[in-house]
Each structure stands twice: as C-alpha cells, then as structure tokens.
N, CA, C and O atoms as a GROMACS GRO file, in nm:
protein
  616
    1MET      N    1   3.721  15.438   9.997
    1MET     CA    2   3.861  15.476  10.029
    1MET      C    3   3.860  15.558  10.155
    1MET      O    4   3.953  15.553  10.237
    2HIS      N    5   3.752  15.637  10.170
    2HIS     CA    6   3.750  15.723  10.294
    2HIS      C    7   3.768  15.636  10.422
    2HIS      O    8   3.845  15.663  10.514
    3GLY      N    9   3.688  15.529  10.418
    3GLY     CA   10   3.690  15.439  10.533
    3GLY      C   11   3.833  15.390  10.567
    3GLY      O   12   3.874  15.388  10.683
    4ALA      N   13   3.903  15.352  10.470
    4ALA     CA   14   4.039  15.301  10.491
    4ALA      C   15   4.132  15.402  10.546
    4ALA      O   16   4.212  15.365  10.632
    5SER      N   17   4.132  15.530  10.503
    5SER     CA   18   4.206  15.630  10.571
    5SER      C   19   4.171  15.664  10.713
    5SER      O   20   4.256  15.697  10.796
    6GLU      N   21   4.040  15.653  10.738
    6GLU     CA   22   3.987  15.662  10.873
    6GLU      C   23   4.037  15.555  10.961
    6GLU      O   24   4.077  15.582  11.075
    7ARG      N   25   4.037  15.434  10.914
    7ARG     CA   26   4.091  15.322  10.993
    7ARG      C   27   4.239  15.341  11.022
    7ARG      O   28   4.285  15.316  11.134
    8THR      N   29   4.315  15.387  10.919
    8THR     CA   30   4.456  15.407  10.933
    8THR      C   31   4.485  15.508  11.037
    8THR      O   32   4.575  15.489  11.118
    9GLU      N   33   4.406  15.623  11.037
    9GLU     CA   34   4.420  15.734  11.136
    9GLU      C   35   4.393  15.675  11.279
    9GLU      O   36   4.466  15.707  11.372
   10GLN      N   37   4.303  15.601  11.292
   10GLN     CA   38   4.263  15.531  11.424
   10GLN      C   39   4.373  15.445  11.467
   10GLN      O   40   4.408  15.448  11.585
   11LEU      N   41   4.436  15.364  11.379
   11LEU     CA   42   4.543  15.276  11.408
   11LEU      C   43   4.666  15.352  11.448
   11LEU      O   44   4.735  15.314  11.543
   12LEU      N   45   4.697  15.461  11.376
   12LEU     CA   46   4.820  15.538  11.410
   12LEU      C   47   4.803  15.629  11.517
   12LEU      O   48   4.797  15.751  11.498
   13GLU      N   49   4.794  15.572  11.640
   13GLU     CA   50   4.783  15.650  11.767
   13GLU      C   51   4.870  15.590  11.874
   13GLU      O   52   4.891  15.469  11.874
   14GLY      N   53   4.918  15.666  11.960
   14GLY     CA   54   4.990  15.614  12.076
   14GLY      C   55   5.114  15.533  12.041
   14GLY      O   56   5.195  15.574  11.958
   15THR      N   57   5.128  15.429  12.098
   15THR     CA   58   5.250  15.349  12.083
   15THR      C   59   5.256  15.296  11.942
   15THR      O   60   5.365  15.293  11.885
   16THR      N   61   5.150  15.256  11.884
   16THR     CA   62   5.147  15.215  11.735
   16THR      C   63   5.214  15.310  11.646
   16THR      O   64   5.299  15.277  11.563
   17LEU      N   65   5.169  15.438  11.667
   17LEU     CA   66   5.222  15.545  11.586
   17LEU      C   67   5.367  15.556  11.599
   17LEU      O   68   5.442  15.567  11.501
   18ASN      N   69   5.408  15.552  11.725
   18ASN     CA   70   5.547  15.571  11.749
   18ASN      C   71   5.631  15.453  11.701
   18ASN      O   72   5.746  15.476  11.664
   19VAL      N   73   5.586  15.333  11.699
   19VAL     CA   74   5.644  15.214  11.640
   19VAL      C   75   5.660  15.236  11.490
   19VAL      O   76   5.766  15.211  11.432
   20TYR      N   77   5.553  15.283  11.429
   20TYR     CA   78   5.550  15.314  11.287
   20TYR      C   79   5.661  15.420  11.251
   20TYR      O   80   5.739  15.401  11.158
   21ILE      N   81   5.664  15.525  11.326
   21ILE     CA   82   5.765  15.631  11.304
   21ILE      C   83   5.914  15.577  11.323
   21ILE      O   84   6.008  15.610  11.250
   22TYR      N   85   5.922  15.492  11.429
   22TYR     CA   86   6.057  15.442  11.448
   22TYR      C   87   6.110  15.356  11.335
   22TYR      O   88   6.221  15.372  11.284
   23VAL      N   89   6.016  15.258  11.295
   23VAL     CA   90   6.062  15.179  11.176
   23VAL      C   91   6.075  15.261  11.048
   23VAL      O   92   6.166  15.234  10.969
   24ALA      N   93   5.989  15.359  11.024
   24ALA     CA   94   6.004  15.441  10.903
   24ALA      C   95   6.140  15.519  10.901
   24ALA      O   96   6.200  15.540  10.796
   25LYS      N   97   6.184  15.561  11.017
   25LYS     CA   98   6.311  15.635  11.024
   25LYS      C   99   6.433  15.545  10.996
   25LYS      O  100   6.535  15.591  10.946
   26LYS      N  101   6.420  15.424  11.029
   26LYS     CA  102   6.542  15.333  11.014
   26LYS      C  103   6.566  15.299  10.869
   26LYS      O  104   6.468  15.277  10.797
   27ARG      N  105   6.681  15.292  10.824
   27ARG     CA  106   6.711  15.248  10.684
   27ARG      C  107   6.713  15.096  10.666
   27ARG      O  108   6.686  15.046  10.557
   28GLU      N  109   6.744  15.021  10.777
   28GLU     CA  110   6.742  14.874  10.758
   28GLU      C  111   6.627  14.816  10.829
   28GLU      O  112   6.568  14.883  10.914
   29PRO      N  113   6.589  14.689  10.797
   29PRO     CA  114   6.466  14.626  10.863
   29PRO      C  115   6.488  14.614  11.010
   29PRO      O  116   6.602  14.604  11.054
   30GLN      N  117   6.382  14.616  11.088
   30GLN     CA  118   6.380  14.619  11.234
   30GLN      C  119   6.307  14.494  11.280
   30GLN      O  120   6.192  14.472  11.240
   31GLY      N  121   6.368  14.414  11.358
   31GLY     CA  122   6.287  14.301  11.429
   31GLY      C  123   6.220  14.359  11.557
   31GLY      O  124   6.242  14.473  11.599
   32PRO      N  125   6.137  14.267  11.614
   32PRO     CA  126   6.070  14.300  11.739
   32PRO      C  127   6.166  14.342  11.852
   32PRO      O  128   6.136  14.436  11.925
   33ARG      N  129   6.278  14.275  11.866
   33ARG     CA  130   6.374  14.304  11.967
   33ARG      C  131   6.437  14.440  11.939
   33ARG      O  132   6.456  14.514  12.035
   34ASP      N  133   6.469  14.477  11.820
   34ASP     CA  134   6.521  14.601  11.787
   34ASP      C  135   6.420  14.717  11.822
   34ASP      O  136   6.460  14.820  11.877
   35VAL      N  137   6.298  14.698  11.791
   35VAL     CA  138   6.198  14.797  11.828
   35VAL      C  139   6.177  14.809  11.977
   35VAL      O  140   6.156  14.917  12.032
   36MET      N  141   6.184  14.698  12.037
   36MET     CA  142   6.167  14.691  12.197
   36MET      C  143   6.284  14.768  12.252
   36MET      O  144   6.263  14.854  12.337
   37ARG      N  145   6.404  14.743  12.209
   37ARG     CA  146   6.519  14.819  12.265
   37ARG      C  147   6.517  14.974  12.236
   37ARG      O  148   6.536  15.060  12.322
   38GLY      N  149   6.490  14.996  12.101
   38GLY     CA  150   6.493  15.133  12.043
   38GLY      C  151   6.391  15.219  12.111
   38GLY      O  152   6.415  15.338  12.129
   39MET      N  153   6.272  15.162  12.151
   39MET     CA  154   6.169  15.234  12.208
   39MET      C  155   6.141  15.210  12.348
   39MET      O  156   6.042  15.261  12.400
   40ASN      N  157   6.221  15.137  12.415
   40ASN     CA  158   6.219  15.103  12.561
   40ASN      C  159   6.077  15.048  12.591
   40ASN      O  160   6.011  15.090  12.686
   41LEU      N  161   6.033  14.954  12.506
   41LEU     CA  162   5.910  14.880  12.535
   41LEU      C  163   5.943  14.769  12.638
   41LEU      O  164   6.059  14.731  12.656
   42SER      N  165   5.834  14.717  12.706
   42SER     CA  166   5.848  14.622  12.806
   42SER      C  167   5.898  14.485  12.765
   42SER      O  168   5.977  14.423  12.835
   43SER      N  169   5.848  14.435  12.644
   43SER     CA  170   5.897  14.315  12.592
   43SER      C  171   5.890  14.306  12.439
   43SER      O  172   5.830  14.394  12.377
   44PRO      N  173   5.947  14.206  12.376
   44PRO     CA  174   5.948  14.191  12.235
   44PRO      C  175   5.807  14.162  12.188
   44PRO      O  176   5.770  14.199  12.076
   45SER      N  177   5.730  14.098  12.271
   45SER     CA  178   5.588  14.065  12.230
   45SER      C  179   5.495  14.186  12.216
   45SER      O  180   5.404  14.190  12.132
   46VAL      N  181   5.523  14.283  12.302
   46VAL     CA  182   5.454  14.418  12.284
   46VAL      C  183   5.489  14.471  12.156
   46VAL      O  184   5.400  14.504  12.078
   47ALA      N  185   5.616  14.482  12.125
   47ALA     CA  186   5.665  14.540  11.992
   47ALA      C  187   5.604  14.454  11.874
   47ALA      O  188   5.559  14.508  11.773
   48TYR      N  189   5.605  14.330  11.890
   48TYR     CA  190   5.557  14.233  11.789
   48TYR      C  191   5.407  14.261  11.754
   48TYR      O  192   5.364  14.261  11.639
   49ARG      N  193   5.334  14.285  11.865
   49ARG     CA  194   5.189  14.306  11.851
   49ARG      C  195   5.161  14.442  11.770
   49ARG      O  196   5.068  14.449  11.688
   50HIS      N  197   5.241  14.545  11.796
   50HIS     CA  198   5.228  14.668  11.717
   50HIS      C  199   5.281  14.656  11.571
   50HIS      O  200   5.224  14.712  11.477
   51LEU      N  201   5.386  14.584  11.557
   51LEU     CA  202   5.434  14.556  11.424
   51LEU      C  203   5.338  14.480  11.347
   51LEU      O  204   5.321  14.511  11.229
   52GLN      N  205   5.272  14.381  11.400
   52GLN     CA  206   5.167  14.304  11.333
   52GLN      C  207   5.049  14.391  11.291
   52GLN      O  208   4.998  14.378  11.180
   53LYS      N  209   5.007  14.480  11.379
   53LYS     CA  210   4.898  14.568  11.346
   53LYS      C  211   4.934  14.655  11.224
   53LYS      O  212   4.849  14.682  11.139
   54LEU      N  213   5.056  14.698  11.218
   54LEU     CA  214   5.108  14.783  11.108
   54LEU      C  215   5.126  14.705  10.979
   54LEU      O  216   5.109  14.762  10.871
   55GLU      N  217   5.161  14.579  10.986
   55GLU     CA  218   5.170  14.496  10.872
   55GLU      C  219   5.032  14.460  10.820
   55GLU      O  220   5.008  14.456  10.700
   56ASN      N  221   4.947  14.434  10.907
   56ASN     CA  222   4.803  14.401  10.864
   56ASN      C  223   4.742  14.520  10.799
   56ASN      O  224   4.659  14.500  10.711
   57ALA      N  225   4.773  14.641  10.833
   57ALA     CA  226   4.726  14.765  10.770
   57ALA      C  227   4.792  14.791  10.641
   57ALA      O  228   4.746  14.874  10.563
   58GLY      N  229   4.902  14.720  10.613
   58GLY     CA  230   4.975  14.746  10.479
   58GLY      C  231   5.080  14.854  10.496
   58GLY      O  232   5.142  14.897  10.399
   59LEU      N  233   5.101  14.896  10.616
   59LEU     CA  234   5.203  15.015  10.633
   59LEU      C  235   5.345  14.951  10.637
   59LEU      O  236   5.440  15.010  10.585
   60LEU      N  237   5.358  14.840  10.694
   60LEU     CA  238   5.501  14.776  10.703
   60LEU      C  239   5.486  14.639  10.630
   60LEU      O  240   5.377  14.586  10.611
   61LYS      N  241   5.597  14.589  10.592
   61LYS     CA  242   5.603  14.466  10.536
   61LYS      C  243   5.718  14.379  10.604
   61LYS      O  244   5.821  14.433  10.644
   62ARG      N  245   5.698  14.249  10.614
   62ARG     CA  246   5.795  14.169  10.689
   62ARG      C  247   5.876  14.096  10.576
   62ARG      O  248   5.824  14.051  10.474
   63ASN      N  249   6.009  14.087  10.605
   63ASN     CA  250   6.100  14.014  10.507
   63ASN      C  251   6.111  13.871  10.561
   63ASN      O  252   6.052  13.834  10.663
   64SER      N  253   6.190  13.792  10.488
   64SER     CA  254   6.207  13.650  10.509
   64SER      C  255   6.271  13.616  10.646
   64SER      O  256   6.260  13.504  10.695
   65TYR      N  257   6.341  13.721  10.707
   65TYR     CA  258   6.404  13.710  10.834
   65TYR      C  259   6.316  13.745  10.950
   65TYR      O  260   6.360  13.744  11.064
   66GLY      N  261   6.190  13.776  10.922
   66GLY     CA  262   6.097  13.824  11.021
   66GLY      C  263   6.113  13.973  11.067
   66GLY      O  264   6.058  14.012  11.169
   67GLU      N  265   6.185  14.049  10.993
   67GLU     CA  266   6.212  14.188  11.025
   67GLU      C  267   6.110  14.274  10.942
   67GLU      O  268   6.054  14.230  10.841
   68TYR      N  269   6.091  14.393  10.991
   68TYR     CA  270   5.988  14.481  10.930
   68TYR      C  271   6.054  14.599  10.875
   68TYR      O  272   6.153  14.650  10.926
   69LEU      N  273   5.994  14.644  10.764
   69LEU     CA  274   6.042  14.765  10.698
   69LEU      C  275   5.920  14.849  10.646
   69LEU      O  276   5.808  14.800  10.636
   70LEU      N  277   5.948  14.974  10.616
   70LEU     CA  278   5.835  15.058  10.573
   70LEU      C  279   5.788  15.006  10.431
   70LEU      O  280   5.866  14.978  10.341
   71ASN      N  281   5.663  14.996  10.423
   71ASN     CA  282   5.589  14.954  10.293
   71ASN      C  283   5.520  15.082  10.238
   71ASN      O  284   5.524  15.107  10.117
   72GLN      N  285   5.463  15.154  10.319
   72GLN     CA  286   5.382  15.268  10.270
   72GLN      C  287   5.384  15.378  10.372
   72GLN      O  288   5.376  15.355  10.493
   73LYS      N  289   5.397  15.508  10.315
   73LYS     CA  290   5.387  15.624  10.413
   73LYS      C  291   5.242  15.662  10.428
   73LYS      O  292   5.173  15.696  10.331
   74ALA      N  293   5.199  15.654  10.545
   74ALA     CA  294   5.062  15.695  10.580
   74ALA      C  295   5.051  15.839  10.612
   74ALA      O  296   5.144  15.903  10.659
   75LYS      N  297   4.930  15.888  10.585
   75LYS     CA  298   4.900  16.034  10.621
   75LYS      C  299   4.888  16.037  10.772
   75LYS      O  300   4.818  15.955  10.830
   76VAL      N  301   4.952  16.126  10.832
   76VAL     CA  302   4.952  16.144  10.979
   76VAL      C  303   4.904  16.280  11.005
   76VAL      O  304   4.968  16.376  10.963
   77ASN      N  305   4.786  16.297  11.078
   77ASN     CA  306   4.740  16.435  11.102
   77ASN      C  307   4.836  16.524  11.170
   77ASN      O  308   4.899  16.496  11.272
   78GLY      N  309   4.842  16.651  11.096
   78GLY     CA  310   4.931  16.753  11.150
   78GLY      C  311   5.073  16.738  11.116
   78GLY      O  312   5.154  16.817  11.165
   79PHE      N  313   5.114  16.638  11.033
   79PHE     CA  314   5.249  16.618  10.990
   79PHE      C  315   5.262  16.595  10.839
   79PHE      O  316   5.164  16.567  10.770
   80HIS      N  317   5.381  16.608  10.792
   80HIS     CA  318   5.407  16.592  10.646
   80HIS      C  319   5.534  16.504  10.647
   80HIS      O  320   5.620  16.517  10.734
   81TRP      N  321   5.544  16.414  10.548
   81TRP     CA  322   5.666  16.334  10.524
   81TRP      C  323   5.774  16.423  10.454
   81TRP      O  324   5.745  16.492  10.356
   82VAL      N  325   5.892  16.420  10.506
   82VAL     CA  326   6.006  16.484  10.432
   82VAL      C  327   6.109  16.369  10.440
   82VAL      O  328   6.168  16.344  10.545
   83GLY      N  329   6.128  16.304  10.328
   83GLY     CA  330   6.217  16.182  10.326
   83GLY      C  331   6.156  16.082  10.420
   83GLY      O  332   6.040  16.044  10.408
   84ARG      N  333   6.239  16.040  10.518
   84ARG     CA  334   6.192  15.946  10.615
   84ARG      C  335   6.151  16.007  10.752
   84ARG      O  336   6.136  15.936  10.852
   85ARG      N  337   6.134  16.135  10.753
   85ARG     CA  338   6.101  16.203  10.875
   85ARG      C  339   5.960  16.264  10.863
   85ARG      O  340   5.918  16.314  10.758
   86LEU      N  341   5.890  16.258  10.976
   86LEU     CA  342   5.765  16.336  10.992
   86LEU      C  343   5.792  16.470  11.048
   86LEU      O  344   5.851  16.482  11.155
   87VAL      N  345   5.747  16.578  10.975
   87VAL     CA  346   5.774  16.708  11.014
   87VAL      C  347   5.638  16.771  11.053
   87VAL      O  348   5.541  16.760  10.977
   88PRO      N  349   5.629  16.836  11.167
   88PRO     CA  350   5.496  16.903  11.198
   88PRO      C  351   5.462  17.015  11.094
   88PRO      O  352   5.547  17.095  11.055
   89ARG      N  353   5.344  17.016  11.056
   89ARG     CA  354   5.281  17.112  10.956
   89ARG      C  355   5.329  17.257  10.997
   89ARG      O  356   5.367  17.340  10.915
   90THR      N  357   5.322  17.279  11.131
   90THR     CA  358   5.350  17.424  11.172
   90THR      C  359   5.498  17.461  11.156
   90THR      O  360   5.536  17.578  11.164
   91MET      N  361   5.579  17.354  11.132
   91MET     CA  362   5.720  17.396  11.095
   91MET      C  363   5.729  17.462  10.962
   91MET      O  364   5.809  17.554  10.946
   92PHE      N  365   5.649  17.419  10.861
   92PHE     CA  366   5.636  17.484  10.730
   92PHE      C  367   5.594  17.627  10.744
   92PHE      O  368   5.649  17.713  10.675
   93TYR      N  369   5.494  17.658  10.836
   93TYR     CA  370   5.449  17.793  10.859
   93TYR      C  371   5.566  17.873  10.918
   93TYR      O  372   5.586  17.988  10.881
   94PHE      N  373   5.642  17.812  11.011
   94PHE     CA  374   5.755  17.878  11.070
   94PHE      C  375   5.853  17.929  10.945
   94PHE      O  376   5.894  18.045  10.937
   95TYR      N  377   5.880  17.838  10.862
   95TYR     CA  378   5.976  17.877  10.753
   95TYR      C  379   5.909  17.979  10.655
   95TYR      O  380   5.982  18.059  10.596
   96PHE      N  381   5.783  17.980  10.638
   96PHE     CA  382   5.718  18.087  10.558
   96PHE      C  383   5.740  18.223  10.629
   96PHE      O  384   5.783  18.320  10.565
   97PHE      N  385   5.712  18.230  10.754
   97PHE     CA  386   5.731  18.363  10.829
   97PHE      C  387   5.878  18.396  10.846
   97PHE      O  388   5.912  18.514  10.859
   98LEU      N  389   5.966  18.301  10.847
   98LEU     CA  390   6.109  18.341  10.849
   98LEU      C  391   6.147  18.399  10.717
   98LEU      O  392   6.217  18.500  10.712
   99ALA      N  393   6.104  18.340  10.610
   99ALA     CA  394   6.133  18.392  10.473
   99ALA      C  395   6.080  18.536  10.466
   99ALA      O  396   6.149  18.627  10.420
  100LEU      N  397   5.957  18.554  10.513
  100LEU     CA  398   5.886  18.691  10.507
  100LEU      C  399   5.968  18.795  10.593
  100LEU      O  400   5.988  18.909  10.552
  101LEU      N  401   6.012  18.752  10.707
  101LEU     CA  402   6.095  18.834  10.791
  101LEU      C  403   6.223  18.875  10.729
  101LEU      O  404   6.267  18.990  10.743
  102ILE      N  405   6.286  18.780  10.660
  102ILE     CA  406   6.412  18.819  10.591
  102ILE      C  407   6.383  18.907  10.474
  102ILE      O  408   6.460  18.998  10.446
  103LEU      N  409   6.274  18.883  10.402
  103LEU     CA  410   6.236  18.974  10.296
  103LEU      C  411   6.208  19.116  10.339
  103LEU      O  412   6.251  19.213  10.276
  104GLU      N  413   6.134  19.126  10.449
  104GLU     CA  414   6.108  19.258  10.511
  104GLU      C  415   6.232  19.327  10.550
  104GLU      O  416   6.244  19.447  10.525
  105ALA      N  417   6.331  19.257  10.614
  105ALA     CA  418   6.457  19.316  10.658
  105ALA      C  419   6.544  19.366  10.532
  105ALA      O  420   6.608  19.471  10.537
  106VAL      N  421   6.539  19.288  10.427
  106VAL     CA  422   6.610  19.325  10.308
  106VAL      C  423   6.550  19.449  10.242
  106VAL      O  424   6.620  19.540  10.197
  107VAL      N  425   6.419  19.447  10.239
  107VAL     CA  426   6.349  19.574  10.179
  107VAL      C  427   6.377  19.697  10.267
  107VAL      O  428   6.402  19.805  10.214
  108LEU      N  429   6.373  19.684  10.401
  108LEU     CA  430   6.406  19.788  10.489
  108LEU      C  431   6.548  19.835  10.468
  108LEU      O  432   6.573  19.955  10.460
  109ALA      N  433   6.634  19.749  10.459
  109ALA     CA  434   6.772  19.786  10.442
  109ALA      C  435   6.803  19.857  10.310
  109ALA      O  436   6.886  19.948  10.303
  110ILE      N  437   6.737  19.814  10.212
  110ILE     CA  438   6.754  19.889  10.077
  110ILE      C  439   6.686  20.026  10.082
  110ILE      O  440   6.732  20.118  10.014
  111HIS      N  441   6.590  20.041  10.149
  111HIS     CA  442   6.518  20.171  10.155
  111HIS      C  443   6.557  20.252  10.274
  111HIS      O  444   6.501  20.360  10.292
  112TRP      N  445   6.646  20.211  10.356
  112TRP     CA  446   6.681  20.278  10.483
  112TRP      C  447   6.716  20.418  10.472
  112TRP      O  448   6.669  20.495  10.556
  113GLU      N  449   6.801  20.465  10.372
  113GLU     CA  450   6.839  20.602  10.354
  113GLU      C  451   6.724  20.685  10.304
  113GLU      O  452   6.719  20.801  10.342
  114TRP      N  453   6.632  20.641  10.224
  114TRP     CA  454   6.537  20.721  10.161
  114TRP      C  455   6.399  20.737  10.241
  114TRP      O  456   6.319  20.828  10.217
  115GLU      N  457   6.380  20.642  10.335
  115GLU     CA  458   6.259  20.649  10.405
  115GLU      C  459   6.269  20.736  10.540
  115GLU      O  460   6.372  20.743  10.608
  116ASP      N  461   6.150  20.800  10.570
  116ASP     CA  462   6.154  20.878  10.695
  116ASP      C  463   6.124  20.785  10.815
  116ASP      O  464   6.100  20.665  10.802
  117ASP      N  465   6.127  20.848  10.930
  117ASP     CA  466   6.119  20.767  11.055
  117ASP      C  467   5.974  20.704  11.061
  117ASP      O  468   5.958  20.591  11.108
  118VAL      N  469   5.880  20.770  11.017
  118VAL     CA  470   5.736  20.704  11.023
  118VAL      C  471   5.733  20.574  10.942
  118VAL      O  472   5.671  20.476  10.983
  119ILE      N  473   5.797  20.574  10.833
  119ILE     CA  474   5.788  20.448  10.747
  119ILE      C  475   5.880  20.337  10.812
  119ILE      O  476   5.853  20.217  10.809
  120LYS      N  477   5.984  20.388  10.867
  120LYS     CA  478   6.080  20.291  10.938
  120LYS      C  479   5.999  20.230  11.059
  120LYS      O  480   6.009  20.110  11.088
  121THR      N  481   5.922  20.314  11.126
  121THR     CA  482   5.844  20.265  11.238
  121THR      C  483   5.740  20.160  11.197
  121THR      O  484   5.723  20.057  11.262
  122TYR      N  485   5.669  20.193  11.081
  122TYR     CA  486   5.582  20.085  11.023
  122TYR      C  487   5.649  19.951  10.990
  122TYR      O  488   5.596  19.843  11.016
  123TYR      N  489   5.767  19.963  10.931
  123TYR     CA  490   5.851  19.852  10.898
  123TYR      C  491   5.872  19.771  11.015
  123TYR      O  492   5.849  19.650  11.012
  124ALA      N  493   5.918  19.836  11.129
  124ALA     CA  494   5.961  19.780  11.256
  124ALA      C  495   5.830  19.704  11.314
  124ALA      O  496   5.842  19.593  11.366
  125ILE      N  497   5.715  19.765  11.304
  125ILE     CA  498   5.601  19.710  11.360
  125ILE      C  499   5.564  19.584  11.272
  125ILE      O  500   5.530  19.477  11.323
  126GLY      N  501   5.572  19.600  11.154
  126GLY     CA  502   5.546  19.474  11.055
  126GLY      C  503   5.640  19.365  11.077
  126GLY      O  504   5.603  19.248  11.069
  127MET      N  505   5.761  19.397  11.104
  127MET     CA  506   5.869  19.292  11.130
  127MET      C  507   5.855  19.229  11.269
  127MET      O  508   5.896  19.115  11.291
  128SER      N  509   5.796  19.306  11.362
  128SER     CA  510   5.772  19.251  11.491
  128SER      C  511   5.659  19.155  11.494
  128SER      O  512   5.664  19.054  11.564
  129ILE      N  513   5.554  19.186  11.415
  129ILE     CA  514   5.444  19.096  11.409
  129ILE      C  515   5.477  18.968  11.338
  129ILE      O  516   5.432  18.860  11.374
  130THR      N  517   5.563  18.985  11.230
  130THR     CA  518   5.612  18.868  11.156
  130THR      C  519   5.696  18.782  11.245
  130THR      O  520   5.684  18.659  11.244
  131GLY      N  521   5.779  18.841  11.319
  131GLY     CA  522   5.868  18.769  11.420
  131GLY      C  523   5.784  18.697  11.518
  131GLY      O  524   5.806  18.578  11.540
  132ILE      N  525   5.692  18.761  11.578
  132ILE     CA  526   5.606  18.698  11.670
  132ILE      C  527   5.525  18.581  11.619
  132ILE      O  528   5.511  18.483  11.691
  133ALA      N  529   5.474  18.586  11.502
  133ALA     CA  530   5.408  18.477  11.438
  133ALA      C  531   5.503  18.360  11.411
  133ALA      O  532   5.472  18.242  11.427
  134MET      N  533   5.624  18.403  11.367
  134MET     CA  534   5.723  18.298  11.339
  134MET      C  535   5.763  18.226  11.470
  134MET      O  536   5.785  18.105  11.469
  135ALA      N  537   5.773  18.298  11.583
  135ALA     CA  538   5.810  18.239  11.712
  135ALA      C  539   5.701  18.147  11.757
  135ALA      O  540   5.729  18.038  11.808
  136PHE      N  541   5.574  18.186  11.740
  136PHE     CA  542   5.462  18.101  11.785
  136PHE      C  543   5.464  17.963  11.698
  136PHE      O  544   5.453  17.853  11.753
  137PHE      N  545   5.478  17.977  11.575
  137PHE     CA  546   5.486  17.851  11.496
  137PHE      C  547   5.597  17.758  11.524
  137PHE      O  548   5.582  17.636  11.519
  138LEU      N  549   5.717  17.819  11.556
  138LEU     CA  550   5.836  17.738  11.598
  138LEU      C  551   5.807  17.681  11.727
  138LEU      O  552   5.838  17.563  11.745
  139LEU      N  553   5.748  17.751  11.829
  139LEU     CA  554   5.720  17.697  11.962
  139LEU      C  555   5.614  17.574  11.939
  139LEU      O  556   5.629  17.466  11.996
  140GLU      N  557   5.514  17.599  11.858
  140GLU     CA  558   5.424  17.492  11.845
  140GLU      C  559   5.484  17.365  11.775
  140GLU      O  560   5.451  17.252  11.811
  141ALA      N  561   5.570  17.387  11.677
  141ALA     CA  562   5.634  17.272  11.616
  141ALA      C  563   5.720  17.199  11.709
  141ALA      O  564   5.716  17.076  11.711
  142VAL      N  565   5.805  17.271  11.793
  142VAL     CA  566   5.891  17.208  11.895
  142VAL      C  567   5.812  17.138  11.997
  142VAL      O  568   5.854  17.030  12.038
  143THR      N  569   5.702  17.187  12.042
  143THR     CA  570   5.613  17.123  12.144
  143THR      C  571   5.551  16.994  12.079
  143THR      O  572   5.535  16.893  12.147
  144THR      N  573   5.519  16.997  11.954
  144THR     CA  574   5.451  16.883  11.887
  144THR      C  575   5.560  16.770  11.882
  144THR      O  576   5.529  16.654  11.907
  145LEU      N  577   5.681  16.807  11.852
  145LEU     CA  578   5.798  16.712  11.829
  145LEU      C  579   5.828  16.649  11.962
  145LEU      O  580   5.856  16.529  11.970
  146ARG      N  581   5.821  16.733  12.073
  146ARG     CA  582   5.856  16.682  12.212
  146ARG      C  583   5.746  16.591  12.253
  146ARG      O  584   5.777  16.486  12.310
  147LYS      N  585   5.631  16.616  12.231
  147LYS     CA  586   5.519  16.524  12.268
  147LYS      C  587   5.534  16.385  12.197
  147LYS      O  588   5.510  16.279  12.256
  148LEU      N  589   5.574  16.392  12.069
  148LEU     CA  590   5.599  16.268  12.000
  148LEU      C  591   5.707  16.185  12.053
  148LEU      O  592   5.698  16.063  12.063
  149LYS      N  593   5.820  16.258  12.091
  149LYS     CA  594   5.946  16.196  12.148
  149LYS      C  595   5.906  16.138  12.289
  149LYS      O  596   5.949  16.028  12.324
  150THR      N  597   5.829  16.208  12.366
  150THR     CA  598   5.794  16.168  12.496
  150THR      C  599   5.713  16.032  12.484
  150THR      O  600   5.731  15.941  12.565
  151LYS      N  601   5.623  16.025  12.379
  151LYS     CA  602   5.541  15.908  12.373
  151LYS      C  603   5.631  15.789  12.324
  151LYS      O  604   5.603  15.672  12.351
  152GLU      N  605   5.745  15.827  12.246
  152GLU     CA  606   5.828  15.723  12.199
  152GLU      C  607   5.901  15.652  12.308
  152GLU      O  608   5.917  15.530  12.303
  153THR      N  609   5.948  15.729  12.413
  153THR     CA  610   6.023  15.674  12.519
  153THR      C  611   5.942  15.634  12.626
  153THR      O  612   5.995  15.578  12.722
  154ALA      N  613   5.814  15.655  12.623
  154ALA     CA  614   5.721  15.611  12.736
  154ALA      C  615   5.692  15.461  12.724
  154ALA      O  616   5.620  15.405  12.805
   0.00000   0.00000   0.00000
C-alpha cells in the first residue's frame, strides 16, 4: 500500500496536479476541452494526456460522454481536503493562532482592571508573539496558494 501512495505522490506534480485540482473543484464532469480552456493549456490533447494519467491512477473516472469527474481524493503533501477544496496545512495553524490571540485578548480584557502594568506588559508580549506566529502562518499559506494558482495558469 505504501508503494501506491508513493506513486500517487509522484503522479500529482506540476500540471497533472493542477488538472486534478481543477477537475476536483468542479461540480460537473469536465472534458478535455473544458480543462484546456479552464487551465489555459496549449491543446485538448495535452489536457487529455493528464486526464488519462489521473484516470489510470484511479483518481478520476470517465463517464459515457468522455468527461471526467472526481473518483477519489488523493493525499497531497502539505494540503488537506475541505469539501472540494485543497487547503494548505499552514492555514490550520493560522486559525489556531488566531483563536489563541482572541482568547488572550478576552482574558486580558476581563482582567484589565485588576492587573498591574507588569502583568499587562507580559500579556502584550505574549499577544505580540502569537500575532507574529499567526502572520507567518498566514503568509506561508497565501504563498503556497499563489504558487499553486501560478502553476494552474502556466
């Protein structure tokens, strides 16, 4: 089983990965011309070649009209499936730190009148560190998504 997932990871690179994501996002089956237009590929035969690779791997299936639809959600390194969308793993870390920052702000607001300036300073430092971590994870997630979008349109 380990070998099959390794082969899938090798298959899901570059244009093939982007074709897979494109078809996975669509609610209705996509033909080679649809994929070619949607991804700005050079010809329907290029799209067809990638669609066939994905069908042979069992990730897509072809209907009686020759159109392709999602058959199986494959594991993609650094991403998690949320519905029909691939979300960078770092986006989940961003949300964790956002929740932590909100919690810290609520605790500080509740204790504001009773705490002295030293404790407030520690809270501010902690919230700054949490905010910086949150910003780094958001930046990384946005960068990852932009790279994926750039490959889609290339």
